[in-house]
C-alpha positions as CSV (number, residue, x, y, z in Angstrom):
1,M,21.6,-25.3,-53.1
2,I,21.9,-22.0,-51.4
3,R,18.3,-22.2,-50.5
4,M,18.6,-25.6,-49.0
5,L,21.5,-24.6,-47.0
6,S,19.5,-21.4,-45.6
7,V,16.4,-23.7,-44.7
8,C,18.7,-26.0,-42.9
9,I,20.1,-23.1,-40.8
10,A,16.8,-21.8,-40.5
11,M,15.6,-25.1,-38.8
12,L,18.9,-25.5,-36.6
13,F,18.3,-21.8,-35.7
14,A,14.2,-22.7,-34.7
15,G,15.2,-26.2,-33.0
16,S,17.6,-24.1,-30.4
17,L,14.7,-21.7,-29.7
18,I,12.5,-24.8,-29.3
19,A,15.2,-26.7,-27.0
20,A,15.5,-23.3,-24.9
21,D,12.0,-24.0,-23.1
22,V,12.5,-25.3,-19.5
23,K,10.7,-28.6,-18.7
24,F,10.5,-29.9,-15.6
25,D,9.9,-33.5,-14.1
26,D,8.0,-32.1,-11.5
27,P,4.4,-30.8,-12.4
28,Q,4.3,-28.5,-9.5
29,K,7.3,-27.0,-10.6
30,Q,6.3,-26.8,-14.2
31,E,3.3,-24.9,-13.2
32,R,5.2,-22.6,-11.2
33,Y,7.7,-22.1,-13.8
34,E,4.8,-21.0,-16.1
35,Q,3.0,-18.9,-13.8
36,L,6.4,-16.5,-12.3
37,I,7.5,-16.5,-16.2
38,N,3.7,-15.1,-17.0
39,E,4.1,-12.1,-14.2
40,L,7.7,-11.1,-15.4
41,R,8.0,-8.2,-17.9
42,C,10.7,-8.6,-20.4
43,L,13.2,-5.6,-19.8
44,V,14.1,-5.3,-23.6
45,C,10.8,-5.6,-25.2
46,Q,8.8,-3.7,-22.3
47,N,5.2,-4.8,-23.2
48,Q,5.8,-8.5,-23.1
49,T,6.1,-11.0,-20.5
50,I,9.2,-13.3,-20.3
51,A,7.1,-16.1,-21.6
52,D,6.0,-14.2,-24.9
53,S,9.3,-12.5,-25.6
54,N,11.9,-14.0,-27.7
55,A,14.7,-11.5,-26.6
56,E,18.3,-13.0,-25.1
57,L,17.7,-11.2,-22.1
58,A,14.0,-12.8,-21.4
59,L,15.7,-16.3,-22.4
60,D,18.4,-15.8,-19.5
61,L,15.7,-14.8,-17.3
62,R,13.6,-17.7,-17.8
63,N,16.5,-19.8,-17.4
64,K,17.5,-17.8,-14.3
65,V,13.9,-18.7,-12.9
66,A,14.1,-22.3,-14.0
67,E,17.5,-22.7,-11.9
68,L,16.1,-20.8,-8.7
69,I,12.9,-23.0,-8.9
70,E,15.7,-26.0,-9.0
71,G,17.7,-24.5,-6.1
72,G,14.4,-24.6,-3.8
73,K,13.7,-21.3,-3.7
74,S,10.1,-20.0,-3.3
75,D,8.2,-17.9,-5.6
76,A,8.3,-14.8,-3.3
77,E,12.1,-15.2,-2.9
78,I,12.5,-15.5,-6.7
79,V,10.5,-12.4,-7.5
80,D,12.8,-10.8,-4.7
81,Y,15.7,-11.5,-6.3
82,L,14.5,-10.3,-9.5
83,T,13.3,-7.1,-8.0
84,A,16.7,-6.5,-6.3
85,R,18.6,-6.8,-9.2
86,Y,16.3,-5.1,-12.0
87,G,13.7,-3.1,-9.8
88,D,9.9,-3.3,-9.7
89,F,9.9,-2.5,-13.6
90,V,10.5,-6.4,-14.0
91,L,7.3,-6.9,-12.3
92,Y,4.3,-7.3,-15.1
93,R,1.9,-5.7,-12.1
94,P,4.0,-3.2,-10.2
95,P,2.8,-2.8,-6.6
96,V,0.8,0.1,-5.3
97,Q,3.6,2.3,-3.4
98,P,3.7,6.0,-3.0
99,N,6.2,6.0,-6.2
100,T,3.9,3.9,-8.3
101,L,0.5,5.8,-7.2
102,L,-0.1,7.6,-9.9
103,L,0.1,5.0,-12.4
104,W,-2.3,3.3,-10.2
105,A,-4.6,6.3,-10.0
106,G,-4.1,7.9,-12.8
107,P,-7.2,6.2,-14.8
108,F,-9.5,6.9,-12.3
109,L,-8.3,10.4,-12.1
110,L,-8.6,11.1,-16.0
111,L,-12.4,9.5,-15.7
112,L,-12.9,11.9,-13.1
113,V,-11.9,14.8,-15.0
114,A,-13.7,13.7,-18.0
115,G,-16.6,13.2,-16.2
116,I,-16.8,16.6,-14.5
117,V,-16.1,18.3,-17.9
118,L,-18.9,16.6,-19.2
119,V,-21.2,17.9,-16.7
120,F,-20.2,21.3,-17.0
121,T,-20.2,21.2,-20.9
122,V,-23.9,19.9,-20.8
123,R,-24.9,22.6,-18.0
124,R,-23.1,25.4,-20.3
125,R,-25.2,24.3,-23.2
126,A,-28.4,23.7,-21.1
127,Q,-27.9,27.3,-20.1
128,L,-27.2,28.7,-23.7
129,A,-30.3,27.1,-25.0
130,D,-32.5,28.5,-22.4
131,S,-31.2,32.1,-23.0
132,D,-31.5,31.4,-26.8
133,E,-35.2,30.6,-26.1
134,E,-35.7,33.6,-23.9
135,S,-34.5,36.0,-26.2
136,I,-36.3,34.8,-29.3
137,S,-39.4,35.1,-27.6
Protein backbone atom coordinates (compact mmCIF):
# COMPACT_ATOMS: atom_id res chain seq x y z
CA MET A 1 0.00 0.00 0.00
CA ILE A 2 2.83 2.40 0.88
CA ARG A 3 4.60 1.55 -2.36
CA MET A 4 1.49 2.29 -4.39
CA LEU A 5 1.05 5.60 -2.60
CA SER A 6 4.69 6.57 -3.22
CA VAL A 7 4.35 5.63 -6.92
CA CYS A 8 1.23 7.79 -7.20
CA ILE A 9 2.97 10.73 -5.56
CA ALA A 10 5.97 10.31 -7.87
CA MET A 11 3.67 10.24 -10.91
CA LEU A 12 1.91 13.39 -9.76
CA PHE A 13 5.25 15.13 -9.27
CA ALA A 14 6.50 13.99 -12.69
CA GLY A 15 3.26 15.13 -14.28
CA SER A 16 3.68 18.60 -12.82
CA LEU A 17 7.18 18.82 -14.28
CA ILE A 18 5.93 17.81 -17.71
CA ALA A 19 3.04 20.27 -17.49
CA ALA A 20 5.53 23.07 -16.73
CA ASP A 21 6.86 22.95 -20.29
CA VAL A 22 5.59 25.92 -22.25
CA LYS A 23 3.77 25.33 -25.51
CA PHE A 24 2.82 28.17 -27.83
CA ASP A 25 0.10 28.12 -30.47
CA ASP A 26 2.38 30.01 -32.86
CA PRO A 27 5.28 27.82 -34.11
CA GLN A 28 7.46 30.91 -34.58
CA LYS A 29 7.05 31.84 -30.91
CA GLN A 30 7.76 28.24 -29.91
CA GLU A 31 10.97 28.29 -31.97
CA ARG A 32 12.06 31.60 -30.40
CA TYR A 33 11.32 30.21 -26.95
CA GLU A 34 13.32 27.03 -27.57
CA GLN A 35 16.24 29.02 -28.96
CA LEU A 36 16.28 31.47 -26.04
CA ILE A 37 16.08 28.86 -23.28
CA ASN A 38 18.97 27.01 -24.91
CA GLU A 39 21.11 30.18 -24.86
CA LEU A 40 20.51 31.11 -21.23
CA ARG A 41 22.49 29.60 -18.36
CA CYS A 42 20.90 28.22 -15.21
CA LEU A 43 22.21 30.31 -12.36
CA VAL A 44 21.93 27.41 -9.92
CA CYS A 45 23.41 24.58 -12.00
CA GLN A 46 25.99 26.84 -13.69
CA ASN A 47 26.89 24.42 -16.47
CA GLN A 48 23.44 23.80 -17.87
CA THR A 49 21.06 25.85 -19.91
CA ILE A 50 17.70 26.68 -18.40
CA ALA A 51 16.23 24.23 -20.92
CA ASP A 52 18.26 21.36 -19.42
CA SER A 53 17.98 22.29 -15.75
CA ASN A 54 15.34 21.06 -13.33
CA ALA A 55 16.13 23.76 -10.77
CA GLU A 56 13.26 25.89 -9.53
CA LEU A 57 14.99 29.07 -10.70
CA ALA A 58 15.38 27.62 -14.19
CA LEU A 59 11.65 26.91 -14.27
CA ASP A 60 10.98 30.50 -13.20
CA LEU A 61 13.30 31.80 -15.92
CA ARG A 62 11.62 29.62 -18.58
CA ASN A 63 8.24 30.96 -17.48
CA LYS A 64 9.55 34.55 -17.55
CA VAL A 65 10.94 34.05 -21.07
CA ALA A 66 7.56 32.69 -22.17
CA GLU A 67 5.79 35.62 -20.53
CA LEU A 68 8.05 38.13 -22.26
CA ILE A 69 7.57 36.43 -25.64
CA GLU A 70 3.80 36.54 -25.14
CA GLY A 71 4.18 40.20 -24.18
CA GLY A 72 5.61 40.94 -27.62
CA LYS A 73 9.24 41.52 -26.57
CA SER A 74 12.00 40.83 -29.07
CA ASP A 75 14.79 38.35 -28.40
CA ALA A 76 17.24 41.21 -27.79
CA GLU A 77 14.86 42.84 -25.30
CA ILE A 78 14.43 39.55 -23.44
CA VAL A 79 18.20 38.98 -23.26
CA ASP A 80 18.72 42.60 -22.17
CA TYR A 81 16.09 42.20 -19.43
CA LEU A 82 17.72 39.04 -18.08
CA THR A 83 21.28 40.40 -18.25
CA ALA A 84 20.18 43.59 -16.50
CA ARG A 85 18.69 41.48 -13.73
CA TYR A 86 21.28 38.67 -13.45
CA GLY A 87 24.38 39.98 -15.24
CA ASP A 88 26.29 38.48 -18.16
CA PHE A 89 26.59 35.18 -16.27
CA VAL A 90 23.06 34.29 -17.38
CA LEU A 91 24.31 34.12 -20.98
CA TYR A 92 25.63 30.71 -21.96
CA ARG A 93 28.01 32.41 -24.40
CA PRO A 94 29.16 35.64 -22.73
CA PRO A 95 30.01 38.60 -24.99
CA VAL A 96 33.59 39.59 -25.72
CA GLN A 97 34.20 42.56 -23.43
CA PRO A 98 37.24 43.83 -21.54
CA ASN A 99 36.14 41.97 -18.41
CA THR A 100 35.69 38.67 -20.34
CA LEU A 101 38.75 38.97 -22.58
CA LEU A 102 40.80 36.51 -20.53
CA LEU A 103 37.94 34.03 -20.74
CA TRP A 104 37.99 34.19 -24.54
CA ALA A 105 41.76 34.55 -25.06
CA GLY A 106 42.86 32.26 -22.20
CA PRO A 107 42.78 28.95 -24.10
CA PHE A 108 44.76 30.44 -26.99
CA LEU A 109 47.31 31.94 -24.60
CA LEU A 110 47.75 28.58 -22.87
CA LEU A 111 48.21 26.88 -26.24
CA LEU A 112 50.82 29.48 -27.22
CA VAL A 113 52.73 29.03 -23.94
CA ALA A 114 52.62 25.24 -24.33
CA GLY A 115 54.00 25.56 -27.88
CA ILE A 116 56.86 27.80 -26.73
CA VAL A 117 57.74 25.41 -23.89
CA LEU A 118 57.68 22.50 -26.35
CA VAL A 119 60.03 24.29 -28.79
CA PHE A 120 62.51 25.17 -26.03
CA THR A 121 62.40 21.63 -24.63
CA VAL A 122 63.04 20.04 -28.03
CA ARG A 123 65.91 22.45 -28.78
CA ARG A 124 67.51 21.82 -25.39
CA ARG A 125 67.31 18.06 -25.79
CA ALA A 126 68.84 18.35 -29.26
CA GLN A 127 71.72 20.43 -27.85
CA LEU A 128 72.25 17.93 -25.04
CA ALA A 129 72.28 15.07 -27.55
CA ASP A 130 74.86 16.93 -29.69
CA SER A 131 77.09 17.62 -26.68
CA ASP A 132 76.87 13.94 -25.60
CA GLU A 133 77.97 12.82 -29.09
CA GLU A 134 80.93 15.23 -29.00
CA SER A 135 82.02 14.01 -25.56
CA ILE A 136 81.85 10.37 -26.69
CA SER A 137 84.02 10.94 -29.78
